[in-house]
Every structure is written in structure tokens, then in C-alpha cells.
C-alpha positions in Angstrom: 126.0 173.2 174.2 128.3 170.9 176.2 127.8 167.1 176.8 129.3 164.8 179.4 129.3 161.0 179.4 128.3 158.8 182.4 131.8 158.9 183.9 131.7 162.7 183.9 134.1 163.3 181.0 133.2 166.0 178.5 132.4 164.6 175.0 133.9 166.5 172.1 131.1 165.8 169.6 127.9 164.1 170.6 125.5 164.1 167.6 122.7 162.2 169.4 122.9 164.4 172.5 122.9 167.6 170.4 119.8 166.5 168.4 117.9 165.4 171.5 118.7 168.6 173.3 117.7 170.8 170.4 114.4 169.0 169.9 113.6 169.2 173.7 114.7 172.8 173.9 112.7 173.9 170.9 109.5 172.1 172.1 109.8 173.9 175.4 110.6 177.2 173.7 114.0 177.5 175.4 116.4 177.3 172.4 116.9 179.0 169.0 116.4 177.0 165.8 120.1 176.6 165.4 122.4 175.2 168.1 126.1 174.3 167.9 128.5 172.4 170.1 131.1 174.4 172.0 133.6 174.5 169.1 131.0 175.3 166.5 131.9 172.4 164.2 128.7 170.4 164.8 125.4 172.2 164.4 121.8 171.1 164.7 118.8 172.8 163.2 115.2 172.2 164.4 112.5 172.7 161.8 109.4 173.7 163.6 107.0 173.0 160.7 108.1 169.3 160.4 109.6 168.7 163.8 112.7 167.4 162.2 116.3 167.9 163.4 119.0 168.4 160.7 122.6 167.8 161.7 125.5 169.5 160.0 129.2 168.8 160.5 132.2 167.0 159.2 132.6 163.2 159.2 135.8 161.3 160.1 136.5 157.6 160.0 137.5 156.4 163.4 137.6 152.7 163.0 138.2 150.2 160.2 138.1 146.4 160.9 136.1 143.3 161.1 134.0 142.0 164.0 133.5 138.3 164.3 130.3 137.1 165.9 
């Protein structure tokens, strides 16, 4: 699966997009139970019995800091 943002740039890993696509695709009978992003590092599994989506992949910290409100 490949995902693009609003400006038209390809997103490397988009967990929300992958999960939403897998759920919609399974409900319409278009996708397998397991779908991965293009590089295979992020995978989503749709469980038909419970209608849950499980996400599997690595996690990396991309920001550390404080936000003042």
C-alpha cells in the first residue's frame, strides 16, 4: 500500500492510513487479512471475527521537548 499527503508527497509510514485502508478493504472484500506498506516494515492485520485492526512495526522517537500552552 502507498499513501500520499495533501500536498501530493508520498508518506513513508502512515499507520492511520494503513489501518483505515485495511478495514475498508476487508469490509468490501477487496484485501487480504494482512497488508503491509511498500517497504514491508509496517503491517496491519484485520481480524474478521472482532473487526479489529492490529498494527505491527517498529517504533522510533522523532521528537523530544516541551510545548508551552
